[in-house]
N, C-alpha and C positions, 0 to 999 in steps of 0.2 A: 491055369487059371484063363480068363477069356477075358478079352480085351475090350475096348469101346465099340469096337467096328464088328466086330465077331458077332452080334444080334443077341446081349446078355440084355436082362433085364434089367431096367435102369437099377432099381433099390438095388440091384447084384453088383452094381457098380460104384455104389457111394450118392447115388443122386435122388431126388423126389420124385418120383412118378407124376406129381403135379406140374412140373417143370414140363414131361412132355403133353398136356393137354389140350386141346385147341385154345387159342385167346384170340380174342378183340385186336385188331390192329392196335390202339392205343395204348390199351394196357400193355400189347408184346413192347411197345416201343419204350415206356416209362421201364418197366422191367429193364429192357436193356440198357434204361438209362442209369437207374438204380444199382444196376450187375458195375457198369463202367466206373462210375464213384466208387464202389467198394473195392473196383480192384484197384482204381489210383490209391483210394486210402492204404490198402494192404501195402502196394506197395512202398508209400510214402514209409508207412512203418517198417517195415522189411530193412528200408535203406538206414533209417535212423539207429536201427539194430545193430546194425553192420557196421556201423563207423563207431558207435560206441564199442563194439568189441573188438573193430580193428585197433583202437586206440589201447587198450586193454594187451592189446599182443606185442608181445617186444620187435620191434622196428629192423627188420634184417638188412646187414649191411649188404654192398655188393659180393657177387662169389669170386670175384677178382682182389688180387690184394692192392689195398688200400693205402698200404705205408711201409717202413721196414725200421730194424731195429739201427739209428745211426751211433751209438754211443752206449758203454756197457763201466756200473762204474760199481765198484766195492770197495768198503770202510771197514776194514778187519776192527779198528777198535772206534769206538762210540765217540763221538766228537772229533775226534782227530782228523784229519784230511785222508782222505781214499785214492785211488786211481784207476785210472778211466785203462780196460782191460778190452782188446780185439774177441775174445772168447771167456765165458764162465759158465762154472759147473752151477746149475740150479738143481737146490736140495730140497728138501719137503720144506724145510725153514727161510727158504730165499734166496741169493745168490752165495755160493760156498762161500762161508768164513764172515760172512758180512755179520756186524755186530757181533762176533762173538767174543771180544772182548773189552772190558770197560776200566774205567781208572775209577777209585775210590779211597773214598777220604777214612782214613783211620778212626779217624775218633767218634764219627756217626754212620757210616758205614753206607754215606752218602754218595751215590751218582756227581763225578765231576763229568761236567759238556759242557760247550759251547755258553749256554745261558750262565755258567759260574764259574769259567773261567775262558775269557776268548783268546790268551794267547795260546789254546789246544790245537788254534787253527793254521798256527804254525808244525805240529807235530803231523809227519806223513807216516803212514802204515801202511803196507802190502805185505803178501806168503808170495814166498821164493820158494819153488819146492817144499818142502817141510819146516820154513823155520820163516818165522814173523819178524820182518825185517822194519823197526822204530826209524824215523833219522828228523833231526832236527837242526836247525845252524845252532841254536844257543846253547842244545846239549854237548857235557863234556863225557865222554867224549858225543859226536856228532849222529851216531847210532849204534843202534843195539840191535840182537837178535834174538829170539825165543824160540825155542822149538815148539809147533805149535800142538803138538801133542802132550807137551806138559804141563802137569799142575800140581800143586804140592799136596800131597794124600793126606799127610800126616795136620794140615792146617784144616781149622772145621770151614765145614762148609758154609757160607755166607748168602742170609738171603737181601739179594740187592733189588729194589724196588724201582722198576718204573713205569711212569704211569699207573700206579694203583697196585699192579703186579707184579709179584716177587719172581726174580732167576736166583735159582740154586749156582752160587759164581765160585771159585777156588782161587788162591793166588797163585801166581808164577812164578815165585820168586822175590829175593830182596833185591838180586843187579837193576831189575826195570823198575823195583820199587822207589830205589835211592836214586834211578836216574830223571824217574819220572818228578819224584818229590823236588828236584832241584830245580828243574825246570820253570815246573808251579807253586815253588817260594811256600810248602804246603805237605803234611805227612799225607803219603797217598801209597796205595798199591794199586799195580796192576793183575786184574781179575779175567777168569775165563768163564763162560756160561757152561755150566755143567747139568743143569735142570732147567728142561725150558719152560715159557710163558705162554699161556691159553690168552691171546687178547680175549678172544669172545666176552670176559669177566669182566672187560672195563664196562664200568653202570653206563657211562657217559656216550658211548656208540650201542648201545644194544641197537638192536632194528636194522644192522646192514649185514650186506653180506657174508660176512666173517661166519662161518660155523663152527661148533665147538669144537671141532675134533682138529682146526689149525692152529698151528703153534711157532713160536719165533725164540730171537735169544734175547738180544737186549734192543730189538727195534722198538722203536716211541709207540708206535699200533703193528700195521702192514707188514707181511712179507715183503713189498716189493712196494718201489717209490716210483710212478711212472710221470715222466714231463714229456711235452712234444718241444721239436728246432721252432713249430710253429709259434706255439705258447712265449721260447723265448727271444723271439723277434720280436712279438710284441710287447711283450715286459719291459726291454730294453730300449724299443722306441717309447715307452708309454713314460718312461722317468724323466722329470725335468731337470735341464741342465743345470751341473753341477759345479760353481766354483776354481775345486779342486778335483783334478783330472780320477777317474773314478772307472776301476774296470766294469769291465761288460760282466753281467751275470752269467753266471755259467750253470753248467749240471750240477759240478762241485759244490759252490757255492750253496746251493740249495737241496745236495744232496741226494741226487737223484741216482737209482738202482738203472733204469730202465729209460733211453731217450729214443723216441720215436720218431719219424721225421717222412714226410713226403704225403702226408693225408690232409685234407680238407682245413681252408685256415681257422685260427684260435678264432672264436671257441669252441669249436667243434669239441674238442673231447670233453667238453661238459655236458655230452649228450651219450657220453659210451657206460653202455652200462657192463656187459659181455665182449671180451675178443680172444684172439687165439693167436700165441705164438708160433711162428713154422719152423721150427730147428730143419736144417737138410737131412734128408735121410732119417726123417722121425714123426712119430706123432706129433699132430699140435699139440700143444701147452693151454688150457684154457686160464682164464684170468676173470676174476670177479670183483668189478671197481664198487670197491666199501665208499668208499666217500670222496669229496674234495678235502685237497689238504689243509687244514687250518695254518699258516704262516703268524710264527713268533720275531723274535728277535736271532735270532738263529742264522737267518739268509742274509743280515747285515753286517755280518764281520766277515771283513775283505783276509785272504790270503795272509797276509802282513800280521792278524792277530788284532787288528783297531776295526774300531765300529765303524759304520759308513757316516758322516756327520748329518744325512739327509734321513737317517733312519730306511733308507732304501734299499733292497726294492721294498719292504714291506709297507713304506709310507703310501708306495703309490699304490698295492694290492688295498690298504684300510679307504683308499678313497674312491679307486674301482669295481670294487669283489667282495664288498663288504654283506655278509650272509648267514643266517642261522643253518644249522645244519639242518634237512630234512627229515633227517632221522630222530632227530630229538624232538622236533615239529611233531611229529606222528606220534613219539613216546612220549610227551610228558615232561622229557628233563628239566628238574626246576632249578636247573643252574646255567640253560643251556644261552647264550651270548653270540654276539656278533664274530664271527671268525672273520679273517684274511685269507681268502683263499687261491690257491694254486698248484697244479699237478693234482695227480690222484694215486690214493693210497688204494693197493690192490693183494688179492690174495691171489695164490696160482693151483690148481688142479694137475699133477704132473710134475715130471722130475725130467730133466734131459742136459744137454749143452746149447746151451744159445752163442751165436755171434753173431757181428756187428756185419747187416746185411740180412739176417735171414725176416724171411715177410711176417707183416702182420695184418688181423683181419679183424674190423670190427663186427662182432655178433650179434650184435643186438643192441637197445638204446635206451633211453631215460629218457625224461622231463627234466631240463637242466637245472640246478638250484637257482633263484628268484634272489637275484643281485640288487645291493642297493648302493648307487653311487651317489658319493659323499664329495662334491667339490670344493678342496680348500680345507681338507680336514689334513691334519697331520700326522 
């Protein structure tokens, strides 16, 4: 093909031959002026188009590490206290053994959790080797152990409903049933999830980044709950003084799985859309932030099983961080209401071994929710 300087005819390079005809000087200057205005207008339009396009693109984070994992927490029994661990295997459903067991009321197969029995906070569970070790100061004896693989095969599978979606569960025997029944003063069984749940089917959370293939055990919604140390510092500083000594809110009280530290000041995490966890000597594991976490009464239960007299920290979140879920606004969910949000509900892509100190990067960002501040609310 010919270039403009090769002697090609003007029409061959997309120009009108009229533009090359001799012109009166005044006409030429007018044409130049009009051309200049046209170029300027075109430049403005292009600039506006680029801004619109750029807004639609995910905002990439710096290529360098922006944070690291500060804590990892596993809660083997739904509602019971968990354990902070230095390393944890990340399975397809979340941290291995997280929310795998549940306490179920005998008379109606309803889940017993911290909203039902606050004393459950005094029970702590952890997996040691091939045993689930459960302890409670008021238990007789104070601890019991259960084989992590054991379920009563002869017992019927029970549909245990969590957040409208059932999980298939089986009893793990009479010994833990009697132990928990004595502590909770109610006939219950400890059960293990043997059939997983699809959180994508939860009606009120349609339209998030949860996929149809995501699976969880007895998690309320997502496979991982993420908070930051910067957020914890803000929350503990934002709560009003108490007339009685108050425990500092920690990851265990908020039931978080992954605590991230070293990022930008709170509330930067509200803008996270996707992240990457970088295990040592392994491929990155992607995180999809499905939504902010709406808070209920569960974080107000202290380690002694007592409710906070000021309903903290939920009262502070109600005052400072009330918002309707953006995905419910978009999908027109008819029962939407303001939630009091703190932390992130995330799903992950990939498995591996996580450890405290692993790098975390933010790979794309989103518009944060529009929080409403309501001073003086209780």
